[in-house]
Structure formats: C-alpha cells, structure tokens
C-alpha positions in Angstrom: -1.3 -16.9 -22.8 -1.7 -13.3 -21.8 -0.2 -12.3 -18.5 -2.8 -11.6 -15.7 -2.4 -7.6 -14.9 -2.3 -7.0 -11.1 -2.1 -3.3 -9.7 -1.0 -2.0 -6.3 -0.4 1.4 -5.1 1.6 2.7 -2.2 0.6 6.2 -0.6 3.6 8.4 -0.1 3.1 9.6 3.3 5.6 8.0 5.6 8.5 5.6 6.1 7.8 2.0 5.2 7.4 -0.2 8.4 7.4 -3.7 8.9 3.7 -4.0 8.7 4.0 -2.7 5.2 6.5 -5.2 4.5 4.9 -8.3 5.7 1.2 -7.1 4.6 2.1 -5.7 1.1 5.8 -5.4 0.1 7.1 -8.9 0.3 4.1 -10.6 -1.2 4.2 -7.9 -4.0 7.9 -8.5 -4.7 7.2 -12.3 -4.8 4.5 -11.5 -7.4 7.0 -9.6 -9.6 8.9 -12.6 -10.2 6.1 -14.5 -11.5 6.2 -14.9 -15.3 2.4 -15.3 -15.6 1.7 -12.0 -14.1 2.3 -8.4 -15.4 2.4 -6.3 -12.1 2.0 -2.7 -11.9 3.4 -1.0 -8.7 2.9 2.8 -8.2 4.1 5.2 -5.9 0.5 7.2 -5.2 1.9 10.7 -4.6 -1.3 12.3 -5.8 -3.3 10.3 -3.3 -0.8 11.5 -0.6 -1.9 15.0 -1.0 -5.4 14.3 0.2 -4.2 13.6 3.8 -0.6 15.1 3.9 0.1 18.9 2.9 3.8 18.5 3.9 5.8 18.7 0.6 9.0 17.7 2.0 7.4 14.6 3.8 5.8 13.4 0.5 9.1 13.8 -1.5 11.0 12.0 1.2 8.4 9.2 1.5 8.5 8.8 -2.4 12.2 8.2 -2.1 12.2 5.8 0.9 9.4 3.8 -0.4 11.1 3.3 -4.0 14.3 2.6 -2.2 12.7 0.0 -0.1 10.9 -1.8 -3.0 14.2 -1.9 -5.2 16.5 -2.8 -2.1 14.1 -5.7 -1.3 14.3 -7.2 -4.6 11.6 -5.9 -6.9 12.0 -7.3 -10.4 11.7 -4.2 -12.6 12.3 -6.2 -15.7 9.0 -7.8 -15.3 7.1 -5.4 -12.8 6.2 -1.8 -14.1 7.3 0.4 -11.3 6.4 4.1 -11.6 5.3 7.3 -9.8 1.7 8.3 -10.3 2.3 11.9 -11.0 4.7 10.9 -13.8 1.7 9.4 -15.8 -0.5 12.5 -16.4 -3.1 10.3 -18.4 -4.3 9.2 -15.0 -5.6 12.5 -14.1 -7.3 13.1 -17.6 -9.0 9.9 -17.1 -10.1 10.7 -13.4 -12.0 13.8 -15.0 -13.7 11.7 -17.7 -14.8 9.3 -14.8 -15.7 12.0 -12.4 -18.2 13.3 -15.3 -20.1 9.9 -15.3 -19.8 9.1 -11.4 -23.1 9.5 -9.2 -22.6 11.8 -6.5 -24.8 9.3 -4.4 -22.1 6.8 -5.0 -19.4 9.0 -3.4 -21.8 9.7 -0.5 -21.5 6.2 0.5 -17.7 6.0 0.6 -16.4 4.9 3.9 -13.9 7.6 4.5 -16.3 10.3 3.7 -19.2 8.8 6.0 -16.7 8.4 8.8 -15.6 11.9 8.6 -19.1 13.4 8.3 -20.0 11.2 11.5 -17.2 12.5 13.3 -18.1 16.1 12.6 -21.9 15.5 13.5 -20.7 14.1 17.1 -18.9 17.5 17.4 -21.2 20.0 18.8 -21.4 23.3 16.5 -19.6 21.3 13.4 -21.0 21.4 10.1 -21.1 17.8 8.6 -18.6 18.7 6.0 -16.1 20.6 8.1 -12.7 20.0 7.0 -13.8 17.6 4.4 -11.8 18.3 1.0 -12.9 17.3 -2.4 -9.9 15.3 -2.4 -11.1 13.2 0.5 -14.6 13.2 -1.2 -13.8 12.0 -4.5 -10.6 10.0 -4.2 -12.3 6.7 -4.9 -12.6 8.1 -8.5 -8.8 8.8 -8.6 -8.2 5.3 -7.5 -10.5 4.0 -10.3 -8.6 5.7 -12.8 -5.4 4.2 -11.5 -6.9 0.7 -11.9 -9.1 1.3 -15.1 -6.3 3.0 -17.3 -4.2 -0.3 -17.3 -7.2 -2.6 -17.3 -6.1 -4.3 -14.3 -7.7 -7.4 -13.6 -6.7 -7.9 -10.1 -6.1 -5.4 -7.3 -4.8 -6.9 -4.1 -6.4 -4.9 -1.2 -7.4 -5.1 2.6 -10.7 -5.5 3.7 -11.1 -1.8 4.3 -10.4 -1.3 0.6 -12.8 -3.7 -1.1 -15.4 -1.2 -1.4 -13.1 1.1 -3.6 -13.0 -1.9 -6.1 -16.6 -2.2 -6.2 -16.9 1.5 -7.0 -14.3 1.2 -9.8 -16.2 -1.5 -11.2 -19.6 0.5 -10.9 -17.7 3.5 -12.6 -16.5 1.4 -15.2 -19.8 -0.2 -15.9 -21.2 3.4 -16.4 -18.5 4.5 -18.5 -18.9 1.5 -20.9 -22.7 1.6 -21.0 -22.3 5.2 -22.1 -19.4 5.1 -24.3 -18.7 1.6 -25.2 -16.7 -1.4 -23.8 -13.5 0.1 -23.0 -12.6 -1.2 -19.5 -12.3 -4.5 -17.8 -13.8 -4.9 -14.6 -11.5 -5.1 -11.7 -11.5 -8.0 -9.0 -10.6 -7.2 -5.5 -8.0 -9.9 -4.3 -7.6 -10.6 -0.4 -4.2 -12.1 0.2 -4.6 -15.0 2.6 -1.0 -15.0 3.5 -0.8 -11.2 3.9 0.0 -10.5 7.6 -1.5 -7.6 9.5 0.9 -6.7 12.3 0.3 -5.0 15.5 2.4 -2.1 16.8 4.5 -1.0 19.7 1.2 -0.4 21.6 -0.7 -3.3 20.5 -2.8 -1.6 18.0 -2.5 -2.1 14.3 0.9 -1.0 13.2 0.2 2.4 11.3 1.7 5.7 10.7 -1.5 7.1 12.1 -0.7 5.8 15.5 2.9 6.5 15.5 3.5 2.9 16.8 5.5 1.5 13.8 8.8 -0.1 13.4 10.7 1.2 10.3 11.8 -1.7 7.8 15.4 -0.6 7.7 16.0 0.8 11.3 19.7 0.1 12.1 20.3 -2.5 14.4 20.8 -0.9 17.7 17.5 1.3 17.1 15.6 -1.9 16.0 16.5 -3.7 19.0 15.3 -0.8 21.0 12.1 -0.6 19.4 11.5 -4.1 19.9 12.2 -4.0 23.4 9.3 -1.1 23.7 6.6 -3.4 22.3 3.9 -3.6 25.0 3.5 -6.7 26.8 1.5 -7.9 30.0 3.1 -8.5 33.4 3.2 -12.3 33.5 6.6 -13.4 35.0 8.9 -16.0 33.5 7.8 -19.6 33.8 4.0 -18.5 33.9 2.2 -19.8 30.7 1.4 -17.1 28.3 -1.2 -16.8 25.4 -0.2 -16.4 21.9 -3.5 -15.2 20.5 -3.4 -11.2 20.4 0.2 -11.3 21.5 2.0 -8.3 19.4 5.5 -10.3 19.7 4.2 -13.6 18.5 2.1 -12.1 15.6 5.1 -10.1 14.4 7.2 -13.4 14.8 4.8 -15.5 12.8 5.2 -13.0 9.8 9.0 -13.9 9.7 9.3 -17.4 10.9 8.9 -20.9 9.2 6.0 -23.1 10.4 8.1 -25.4 12.5 9.7 -22.3 14.4 6.4 -21.0 14.9 5.4 -24.1 16.6 8.4 -24.2 18.8 7.8 -20.6 20.1 4.1 -21.5 20.5 5.5 -24.5 23.0 7.6 -21.9 24.6 4.8 -19.6 25.4 3.0 -22.5 26.9 6.2 -23.0 29.1 6.3 -19.5 30.2 9.0 -17.9 28.0 10.2 -14.7 29.5 9.3 -11.4 27.7 13.0 -10.4 27.3 14.0 -13.6 25.9 11.2 -13.4 23.3 12.1 -9.9 22.4 15.6 -11.2 21.7 14.3 -13.9 19.5 12.2 -11.6 17.5 14.8 -9.1 17.0 17.3 -11.8 15.7 14.6 -13.2 13.5 13.5 -9.8 11.8 17.3 -8.7 11.5 18.4 -11.8 9.9 15.8 -11.1 7.0 16.1 -7.6 6.6 20.1 -7.2 7.2 21.0 -8.2 3.6 18.9 -5.6 2.2 19.8 -2.8 4.7 23.0 -1.7 2.9 21.4 -1.7 -0.5 18.8 0.5 0.8 21.3 2.9 2.4 23.3 2.9 -0.9 20.0 3.7 -2.8 19.3 6.5 -0.7 22.7 7.9 -0.9 22.5 7.8 -4.9 18.9 8.8 -5.6 19.6 9.1 -9.2 19.4 5.4 -9.6 15.9 5.5 -8.3 14.8 8.2 -10.4 16.1 6.3 -13.4 14.0 3.4 -12.3 11.0 5.3 -11.9 11.6 7.0 -15.2 12.0 3.8 -16.9 8.8 2.5 -15.4 6.8 5.8 -16.3 8.0 5.1 -20.0 6.6 1.5 -19.9 3.5 2.8 -18.2 2.8 5.6 -20.8 3.5 3.2 -23.6 0.1 1.8 -22.6 -1.7 5.0 -21.3 -0.9 7.4 -24.0 -2.8 5.3 -26.9 -5.5 4.1 -24.5 -6.4 7.9 -23.6 -6.3 8.7 -27.2 -8.9 6.0 -27.7 -10.9 7.3 -24.7 -10.8 10.9 -25.9 -12.2 9.9 -29.3 -15.0 7.9 -27.6 -16.3 10.8 -25.5 -15.9 13.4 -28.3 -12.7 15.3 -27.4 -10.1 16.3 -30.1 -6.7 14.7 -29.8 -3.8 16.3 -28.7 -1.9 17.8 -31.4 1.8 16.8 -31.5 
C-alpha cells in the first residue's frame, strides 16, 4: 500500500511561537512518525520575500524554524524536510503553471482583493498601489509547491482553503492541455489543531506583535504569560472560559481531565495570577525538554544545514525526473548535463 503524500510549508518571516506550535508544528511532527504517511515539510523562503524584504530576518527565521522542528522531534527519516529555495524545479514549474493560469482566477485571490479594497478606501490611492506581482501571483507558487510532489493532502487553516482550490483549478487546466500529470490535492482542516489567542486577546500572530516564542527562556516566558490580557474580575468571582486567552492556551497543552478541573476552578473564581502560574508551569513542562536541544542546534547551524541538504536531495530525487517529464510535455528541450 502506497503512502499518502502530505505537504506543509512554513513561511520564514519570524520566530516560531506557541500558536505555530499548537496549530501546525506539533500535529505535523506527530504525523511525521506515521508509517502510512510520506510528509513533506518545507521552509517557504521564497514565499517570505512577498511580505518581508529584510534578508537578515528571513535567514534567521529559516534557522529558528528548522531548529524548532528538529528540536521538537521531527522524524527526518520518514519526513522530507527541505528549504524551498534548495529545490529549483519549484520555480521552473511556477512559470509553466503561470502560463496556463487565468488572470481572472488570480483576481479573485483573497489577499489581493483585500489589498485592493484597502487601497480603494484610501483617498487618492490607485487600487493597485503597493501591490507587487509576488502578492498577486503567489497562489501559483503555492500550487507549484504542492503539485511538484503530487501531494494528496495539504493541511491548511480555513483562510487557505481557497489556495488549494486554486491549485486544483490550475492542475486541471494543465492536465487538460498537456495530459494527466498532476494529482488534484485536497485541503485538510485539522479538527484538533488549536488556534491560540495572543497577549492582547487577538489571534496570536507575528503581524500583531502579540506572540509568545516557543523557546523563550523560563524567566521571560513567565513574564510574557503575566502580560496576557485579562478582565478585572476579582478572585472568588466566577469567570467565563469562553474567549479567555489563558484558558484557550491551557487547553492546547493540557489533558481532558486537567481542562475539566480548570473549568471548575473558573466557576469557583480562580484568581488570574494563580491561573497564569498554572499556565506557565504547564507550558514550561512540555517545552523545557526541547529547549536545550533548540539552543544547541542554533549554536551549531552546520547540523541544521546538513538536515536541510539531505532533505533537498530527497526532494530533488522526485522533482528532477518529474520536471524532465513536464518539460517534454510542454515541448521544452531537456537540460543538457
């Protein structure tokens, strides 16, 4: 029985935080140990260029993200873990796909439409002010990421479903013109993937500057948790768990019986200070064992580079022959060795 191919990309624009860990990294690492799955995980550094033009930040983020996944136990014997820019066939396929993709399809992309709408609300702005071709056409790059490996399943958040639908449309168009080459991918919404709120009560995101880094050292981790926004209810006054940042983060780290116990404590009026201490201890207990491994990896980036190099070799063992087939399909001469 062939393994199911699952693919996930991680944009290299910042330090991994607890929201990344609970929502994507932890479930992906668990999947990497599944013998029935062939997972492909990549550092999406070309995608990062769309919204980040700080070379040092992109480079450091790539290092931190790779170190995080490795420190947390990614099984690179089963998973293919690579840097997007180390697989040049991705960009070659991007151009092939661009040439069969309707502009009207790209016009409907959520990110592009949102940027246009924001410009239209600003007096004197052209609808396309500040919009690059990278932003406009990045769903095609994302399609190439997926289709080059004929990924069958792509775990995404609800806001990314449209991109998988676009990848299917693009693949269908290519297949119609040049023959059946691509599997049509399916979007997978993980029921158990948590979406965490940040320090200010909004979704934890680098964009809001409200994140808690995964491997923050203990004293700083405690300080950040103590900064989490709460209401002014006094100890002894019953509190709601719904939409409570502290409770939401705790849920992502605790066992069901522990969650129920804390739910009861909320009804009894647990003090916010006590809840923050409980949350700190719960997070630190899970993360601490990997913190030393993470620091050691950052101190010896050569090991990270070797893992990524090995992953790229595995990836290119697939992409090089496949792009040769695709070149022949579209009528382009093969690359001479």
